[in-house]
Chimera marker file (.cmm) of the C-alpha trace (Angstrom):
<marker_set name="trace">
<marker id="1" x="214.826" y="134.131" z="165.362" r="1" g="1" b="0" radius="0.5"/>
<marker id="2" x="216.209" y="136.761" z="163.082" r="1" g="1" b="0" radius="0.5"/>
<marker id="3" x="214.225" y="139.932" z="162.379" r="1" g="1" b="0" radius="0.5"/>
<marker id="4" x="213.736" y="138.849" z="158.766" r="1" g="1" b="0" radius="0.5"/>
<marker id="5" x="212.157" y="135.568" z="159.829" r="1" g="1" b="0" radius="0.5"/>
<marker id="6" x="209.860" y="137.420" z="162.221" r="1" g="1" b="0" radius="0.5"/>
<marker id="7" x="208.790" y="139.779" z="159.436" r="1" g="1" b="0" radius="0.5"/>
<marker id="8" x="208.007" y="136.857" z="157.129" r="1" g="1" b="0" radius="0.5"/>
<marker id="9" x="206.093" y="135.024" z="159.865" r="1" g="1" b="0" radius="0.5"/>
<marker id="10" x="204.085" y="138.160" z="160.670" r="1" g="1" b="0" radius="0.5"/>
<marker id="11" x="203.315" y="138.842" z="157.001" r="1" g="1" b="0" radius="0.5"/>
<marker id="12" x="202.372" y="135.190" z="156.508" r="1" g="1" b="0" radius="0.5"/>
<marker id="13" x="200.036" y="135.284" z="159.505" r="1" g="1" b="0" radius="0.5"/>
<marker id="14" x="198.375" y="138.472" z="158.264" r="1" g="1" b="0" radius="0.5"/>
<marker id="15" x="197.976" y="137.054" z="154.751" r="1" g="1" b="0" radius="0.5"/>
<marker id="16" x="196.536" y="133.841" z="156.189" r="1" g="1" b="0" radius="0.5"/>
<marker id="17" x="194.047" y="135.757" z="158.326" r="1" g="1" b="0" radius="0.5"/>
<marker id="18" x="192.978" y="137.850" z="155.324" r="1" g="1" b="0" radius="0.5"/>
<marker id="19" x="192.595" y="134.768" z="153.141" r="1" g="1" b="0" radius="0.5"/>
<marker id="20" x="190.577" y="132.833" z="155.737" r="1" g="1" b="0" radius="0.5"/>
<marker id="21" x="188.311" y="135.828" z="156.405" r="1" g="1" b="0" radius="0.5"/>
<marker id="22" x="187.753" y="136.329" z="152.679" r="1" g="1" b="0" radius="0.5"/>
<marker id="23" x="187.132" y="132.637" z="152.115" r="1" g="1" b="0" radius="0.5"/>
<marker id="24" x="184.565" y="132.516" z="154.902" r="1" g="1" b="0" radius="0.5"/>
<marker id="25" x="182.831" y="135.604" z="153.452" r="1" g="1" b="0" radius="0.5"/>
<marker id="26" x="182.773" y="134.075" z="149.970" r="1" g="1" b="0" radius="0.5"/>
<marker id="27" x="181.474" y="130.744" z="151.252" r="1" g="1" b="0" radius="0.5"/>
<marker id="28" x="178.704" y="132.436" z="153.238" r="1" g="1" b="0" radius="0.5"/>
<marker id="29" x="177.601" y="134.475" z="150.224" r="1" g="1" b="0" radius="0.5"/>
<marker id="30" x="177.687" y="131.413" z="147.970" r="1" g="1" b="0" radius="0.5"/>
<marker id="31" x="175.683" y="129.311" z="150.387" r="1" g="1" b="0" radius="0.5"/>
<marker id="32" x="173.180" y="132.090" z="151.097" r="1" g="1" b="0" radius="0.5"/>
<marker id="33" x="172.553" y="132.742" z="147.416" r="1" g="1" b="0" radius="0.5"/>
<marker id="34" x="172.396" y="129.053" z="146.417" r="1" g="1" b="0" radius="0.5"/>
<marker id="35" x="168.602" y="128.889" z="146.403" r="1" g="1" b="0" radius="0.5"/>
<marker id="36" x="168.165" y="132.417" z="145.049" r="1" g="1" b="0" radius="0.5"/>
<marker id="37" x="167.165" y="132.029" z="141.402" r="1" g="1" b="0" radius="0.5"/>
<marker id="38" x="167.421" y="135.771" z="140.728" r="1" g="1" b="0" radius="0.5"/>
<marker id="39" x="171.222" y="135.927" z="140.965" r="1" g="1" b="0" radius="0.5"/>
<marker id="40" x="172.767" y="136.433" z="137.537" r="1" g="1" b="0" radius="0.5"/>
<marker id="41" x="176.494" y="136.369" z="136.958" r="1" g="1" b="0" radius="0.5"/>
<marker id="42" x="178.011" y="138.368" z="134.131" r="1" g="1" b="0" radius="0.5"/>
<marker id="43" x="181.475" y="137.034" z="133.345" r="1" g="1" b="0" radius="0.5"/>
<marker id="44" x="181.808" y="138.779" z="129.983" r="1" g="1" b="0" radius="0.5"/>
<marker id="45" x="184.166" y="141.537" z="131.148" r="1" g="1" b="0" radius="0.5"/>
<marker id="46" x="186.380" y="139.557" z="133.515" r="1" g="1" b="0" radius="0.5"/>
<marker id="47" x="189.148" y="138.697" z="131.063" r="1" g="1" b="0" radius="0.5"/>
<marker id="48" x="189.351" y="142.305" z="129.892" r="1" g="1" b="0" radius="0.5"/>
<marker id="49" x="189.576" y="143.531" z="133.466" r="1" g="1" b="0" radius="0.5"/>
<marker id="50" x="192.068" y="141.060" z="134.911" r="1" g="1" b="0" radius="0.5"/>
<marker id="51" x="194.392" y="140.120" z="132.070" r="1" g="1" b="0" radius="0.5"/>
<marker id="52" x="197.155" y="142.559" z="133.047" r="1" g="1" b="0" radius="0.5"/>
<marker id="53" x="197.452" y="141.454" z="136.714" r="1" g="1" b="0" radius="0.5"/>
<marker id="54" x="197.591" y="137.835" z="135.549" r="1" g="1" b="0" radius="0.5"/>
<marker id="55" x="200.309" y="138.652" z="133.035" r="1" g="1" b="0" radius="0.5"/>
<marker id="56" x="202.210" y="140.668" z="135.646" r="1" g="1" b="0" radius="0.5"/>
<marker id="57" x="202.070" y="137.754" z="138.110" r="1" g="1" b="0" radius="0.5"/>
<marker id="58" x="203.434" y="135.350" z="135.504" r="1" g="1" b="0" radius="0.5"/>
<marker id="59" x="206.271" y="137.737" z="134.602" r="1" g="1" b="0" radius="0.5"/>
<marker id="60" x="207.089" y="138.375" z="138.282" r="1" g="1" b="0" radius="0.5"/>
<marker id="61" x="207.165" y="134.660" z="139.111" r="1" g="1" b="0" radius="0.5"/>
<marker id="62" x="209.373" y="133.939" z="136.109" r="1" g="1" b="0" radius="0.5"/>
<marker id="63" x="211.753" y="136.766" z="137.003" r="1" g="1" b="0" radius="0.5"/>
<marker id="64" x="211.979" y="135.662" z="140.638" r="1" g="1" b="0" radius="0.5"/>
<marker id="65" x="212.779" y="132.074" z="139.703" r="1" g="1" b="0" radius="0.5"/>
<marker id="66" x="215.384" y="133.255" z="137.195" r="1" g="1" b="0" radius="0.5"/>
<marker id="67" x="216.974" y="135.805" z="139.542" r="1" g="1" b="0" radius="0.5"/>
<marker id="68" x="217.211" y="133.403" z="142.512" r="1" g="1" b="0" radius="0.5"/>
<marker id="69" x="220.425" y="132.043" z="141.016" r="1" g="1" b="0" radius="0.5"/>
<marker id="70" x="221.870" y="135.500" z="140.354" r="1" g="1" b="0" radius="0.5"/>
<marker id="71" x="221.931" y="136.975" z="143.862" r="1" g="1" b="0" radius="0.5"/>
<marker id="72" x="221.072" y="135.483" z="147.276" r="1" g="1" b="0" radius="0.5"/>
<marker id="73" x="218.730" y="138.392" z="148.027" r="1" g="1" b="0" radius="0.5"/>
<marker id="74" x="216.254" y="137.124" z="145.431" r="1" g="1" b="0" radius="0.5"/>
<marker id="75" x="215.812" y="133.877" z="147.379" r="1" g="1" b="0" radius="0.5"/>
<marker id="76" x="213.560" y="135.853" z="149.748" r="1" g="1" b="0" radius="0.5"/>
<marker id="77" x="211.438" y="137.182" z="146.898" r="1" g="1" b="0" radius="0.5"/>
<marker id="78" x="209.797" y="133.783" z="146.252" r="1" g="1" b="0" radius="0.5"/>
<marker id="79" x="208.241" y="133.401" z="149.702" r="1" g="1" b="0" radius="0.5"/>
<marker id="80" x="207.288" y="137.077" z="149.661" r="1" g="1" b="0" radius="0.5"/>
<marker id="81" x="205.503" y="136.576" z="146.333" r="1" g="1" b="0" radius="0.5"/>
<marker id="82" x="203.638" y="133.583" z="147.797" r="1" g="1" b="0" radius="0.5"/>
<marker id="83" x="202.544" y="135.656" z="150.805" r="1" g="1" b="0" radius="0.5"/>
<marker id="84" x="201.376" y="138.532" z="148.589" r="1" g="1" b="0" radius="0.5"/>
<marker id="85" x="199.497" y="136.088" z="146.345" r="1" g="1" b="0" radius="0.5"/>
<marker id="86" x="197.638" y="134.587" z="149.311" r="1" g="1" b="0" radius="0.5"/>
<marker id="87" x="196.750" y="138.071" z="150.581" r="1" g="1" b="0" radius="0.5"/>
<marker id="88" x="195.541" y="139.132" z="147.123" r="1" g="1" b="0" radius="0.5"/>
<marker id="89" x="193.343" y="136.036" z="146.843" r="1" g="1" b="0" radius="0.5"/>
<marker id="90" x="191.823" y="136.805" z="150.227" r="1" g="1" b="0" radius="0.5"/>
<marker id="91" x="191.265" y="140.444" z="149.287" r="1" g="1" b="0" radius="0.5"/>
<marker id="92" x="189.536" y="139.357" z="146.081" r="1" g="1" b="0" radius="0.5"/>
<marker id="93" x="186.723" y="137.832" z="148.139" r="1" g="1" b="0" radius="0.5"/>
<marker id="94" x="186.095" y="141.260" z="149.675" r="1" g="1" b="0" radius="0.5"/>
<marker id="95" x="186.336" y="143.133" z="146.367" r="1" g="1" b="0" radius="0.5"/>
<marker id="96" x="183.694" y="140.940" z="144.737" r="1" g="1" b="0" radius="0.5"/>
<marker id="97" x="180.209" y="142.372" z="145.066" r="1" g="1" b="0" radius="0.5"/>
<marker id="98" x="177.565" y="140.474" z="146.988" r="1" g="1" b="0" radius="0.5"/>
<marker id="99" x="175.076" y="139.453" z="144.250" r="1" g="1" b="0" radius="0.5"/>
<marker id="100" x="172.230" y="139.504" z="146.767" r="1" g="1" b="0" radius="0.5"/>
<marker id="101" x="172.706" y="143.242" z="147.403" r="1" g="1" b="0" radius="0.5"/>
<marker id="102" x="172.191" y="144.102" z="143.708" r="1" g="1" b="0" radius="0.5"/>
<marker id="103" x="168.494" y="143.282" z="143.795" r="1" g="1" b="0" radius="0.5"/>
<link id1="1" id2="2" r="1" g="1" b="0" radius="0.2"/>
<link id1="2" id2="3" r="1" g="1" b="0" radius="0.2"/>
<link id1="3" id2="4" r="1" g="1" b="0" radius="0.2"/>
<link id1="4" id2="5" r="1" g="1" b="0" radius="0.2"/>
<link id1="5" id2="6" r="1" g="1" b="0" radius="0.2"/>
<link id1="6" id2="7" r="1" g="1" b="0" radius="0.2"/>
<link id1="7" id2="8" r="1" g="1" b="0" radius="0.2"/>
<link id1="8" id2="9" r="1" g="1" b="0" radius="0.2"/>
<link id1="9" id2="10" r="1" g="1" b="0" radius="0.2"/>
<link id1="10" id2="11" r="1" g="1" b="0" radius="0.2"/>
<link id1="11" id2="12" r="1" g="1" b="0" radius="0.2"/>
<link id1="12" id2="13" r="1" g="1" b="0" radius="0.2"/>
<link id1="13" id2="14" r="1" g="1" b="0" radius="0.2"/>
<link id1="14" id2="15" r="1" g="1" b="0" radius="0.2"/>
<link id1="15" id2="16" r="1" g="1" b="0" radius="0.2"/>
<link id1="16" id2="17" r="1" g="1" b="0" radius="0.2"/>
<link id1="17" id2="18" r="1" g="1" b="0" radius="0.2"/>
<link id1="18" id2="19" r="1" g="1" b="0" radius="0.2"/>
<link id1="19" id2="20" r="1" g="1" b="0" radius="0.2"/>
<link id1="20" id2="21" r="1" g="1" b="0" radius="0.2"/>
<link id1="21" id2="22" r="1" g="1" b="0" radius="0.2"/>
<link id1="22" id2="23" r="1" g="1" b="0" radius="0.2"/>
<link id1="23" id2="24" r="1" g="1" b="0" radius="0.2"/>
<link id1="24" id2="25" r="1" g="1" b="0" radius="0.2"/>
<link id1="25" id2="26" r="1" g="1" b="0" radius="0.2"/>
<link id1="26" id2="27" r="1" g="1" b="0" radius="0.2"/>
<link id1="27" id2="28" r="1" g="1" b="0" radius="0.2"/>
<link id1="28" id2="29" r="1" g="1" b="0" radius="0.2"/>
<link id1="29" id2="30" r="1" g="1" b="0" radius="0.2"/>
<link id1="30" id2="31" r="1" g="1" b="0" radius="0.2"/>
<link id1="31" id2="32" r="1" g="1" b="0" radius="0.2"/>
<link id1="32" id2="33" r="1" g="1" b="0" radius="0.2"/>
<link id1="33" id2="34" r="1" g="1" b="0" radius="0.2"/>
<link id1="34" id2="35" r="1" g="1" b="0" radius="0.2"/>
<link id1="35" id2="36" r="1" g="1" b="0" radius="0.2"/>
<link id1="36" id2="37" r="1" g="1" b="0" radius="0.2"/>
<link id1="37" id2="38" r="1" g="1" b="0" radius="0.2"/>
<link id1="38" id2="39" r="1" g="1" b="0" radius="0.2"/>
<link id1="39" id2="40" r="1" g="1" b="0" radius="0.2"/>
<link id1="40" id2="41" r="1" g="1" b="0" radius="0.2"/>
<link id1="41" id2="42" r="1" g="1" b="0" radius="0.2"/>
<link id1="42" id2="43" r="1" g="1" b="0" radius="0.2"/>
<link id1="43" id2="44" r="1" g="1" b="0" radius="0.2"/>
<link id1="44" id2="45" r="1" g="1" b="0" radius="0.2"/>
<link id1="45" id2="46" r="1" g="1" b="0" radius="0.2"/>
<link id1="46" id2="47" r="1" g="1" b="0" radius="0.2"/>
<link id1="47" id2="48" r="1" g="1" b="0" radius="0.2"/>
<link id1="48" id2="49" r="1" g="1" b="0" radius="0.2"/>
<link id1="49" id2="50" r="1" g="1" b="0" radius="0.2"/>
<link id1="50" id2="51" r="1" g="1" b="0" radius="0.2"/>
<link id1="51" id2="52" r="1" g="1" b="0" radius="0.2"/>
<link id1="52" id2="53" r="1" g="1" b="0" radius="0.2"/>
<link id1="53" id2="54" r="1" g="1" b="0" radius="0.2"/>
<link id1="54" id2="55" r="1" g="1" b="0" radius="0.2"/>
<link id1="55" id2="56" r="1" g="1" b="0" radius="0.2"/>
<link id1="56" id2="57" r="1" g="1" b="0" radius="0.2"/>
<link id1="57" id2="58" r="1" g="1" b="0" radius="0.2"/>
<link id1="58" id2="59" r="1" g="1" b="0" radius="0.2"/>
<link id1="59" id2="60" r="1" g="1" b="0" radius="0.2"/>
<link id1="60" id2="61" r="1" g="1" b="0" radius="0.2"/>
<link id1="61" id2="62" r="1" g="1" b="0" radius="0.2"/>
<link id1="62" id2="63" r="1" g="1" b="0" radius="0.2"/>
<link id1="63" id2="64" r="1" g="1" b="0" radius="0.2"/>
<link id1="64" id2="65" r="1" g="1" b="0" radius="0.2"/>
<link id1="65" id2="66" r="1" g="1" b="0" radius="0.2"/>
<link id1="66" id2="67" r="1" g="1" b="0" radius="0.2"/>
<link id1="67" id2="68" r="1" g="1" b="0" radius="0.2"/>
<link id1="68" id2="69" r="1" g="1" b="0" radius="0.2"/>
<link id1="69" id2="70" r="1" g="1" b="0" radius="0.2"/>
<link id1="70" id2="71" r="1" g="1" b="0" radius="0.2"/>
<link id1="71" id2="72" r="1" g="1" b="0" radius="0.2"/>
<link id1="72" id2="73" r="1" g="1" b="0" radius="0.2"/>
<link id1="73" id2="74" r="1" g="1" b="0" radius="0.2"/>
<link id1="74" id2="75" r="1" g="1" b="0" radius="0.2"/>
<link id1="75" id2="76" r="1" g="1" b="0" radius="0.2"/>
<link id1="76" id2="77" r="1" g="1" b="0" radius="0.2"/>
<link id1="77" id2="78" r="1" g="1" b="0" radius="0.2"/>
<link id1="78" id2="79" r="1" g="1" b="0" radius="0.2"/>
<link id1="79" id2="80" r="1" g="1" b="0" radius="0.2"/>
<link id1="80" id2="81" r="1" g="1" b="0" radius="0.2"/>
<link id1="81" id2="82" r="1" g="1" b="0" radius="0.2"/>
<link id1="82" id2="83" r="1" g="1" b="0" radius="0.2"/>
<link id1="83" id2="84" r="1" g="1" b="0" radius="0.2"/>
<link id1="84" id2="85" r="1" g="1" b="0" radius="0.2"/>
<link id1="85" id2="86" r="1" g="1" b="0" radius="0.2"/>
<link id1="86" id2="87" r="1" g="1" b="0" radius="0.2"/>
<link id1="87" id2="88" r="1" g="1" b="0" radius="0.2"/>
<link id1="88" id2="89" r="1" g="1" b="0" radius="0.2"/>
<link id1="89" id2="90" r="1" g="1" b="0" radius="0.2"/>
<link id1="90" id2="91" r="1" g="1" b="0" radius="0.2"/>
<link id1="91" id2="92" r="1" g="1" b="0" radius="0.2"/>
<link id1="92" id2="93" r="1" g="1" b="0" radius="0.2"/>
<link id1="93" id2="94" r="1" g="1" b="0" radius="0.2"/>
<link id1="94" id2="95" r="1" g="1" b="0" radius="0.2"/>
<link id1="95" id2="96" r="1" g="1" b="0" radius="0.2"/>
<link id1="96" id2="97" r="1" g="1" b="0" radius="0.2"/>
<link id1="97" id2="98" r="1" g="1" b="0" radius="0.2"/>
<link id1="98" id2="99" r="1" g="1" b="0" radius="0.2"/>
<link id1="99" id2="100" r="1" g="1" b="0" radius="0.2"/>
<link id1="100" id2="101" r="1" g="1" b="0" radius="0.2"/>
<link id1="101" id2="102" r="1" g="1" b="0" radius="0.2"/>
<link id1="102" id2="103" r="1" g="1" b="0" radius="0.2"/>
</marker_set>
């Protein structure tokens, strides 16, 4: 295997581990707070908080798809973006507050 393939495999494994750990944490919190009637969710500020990362992800994905035909180096950017996206989704589970700890 080439060093580049090893780097991608290692990054993919780390992103997968982070995503699975975050998913398990989120599922445990959701199941534990299912019967708790005191949990209130305030979604009013989410779009104001997260609109710029969403827009940046759309622009980055569009640029990567467009640039893949320009230079062979950009072919590696697509899988890297997928790995970073999986890691960011996993990290989001850890960044979200546990609603049970607010009470």
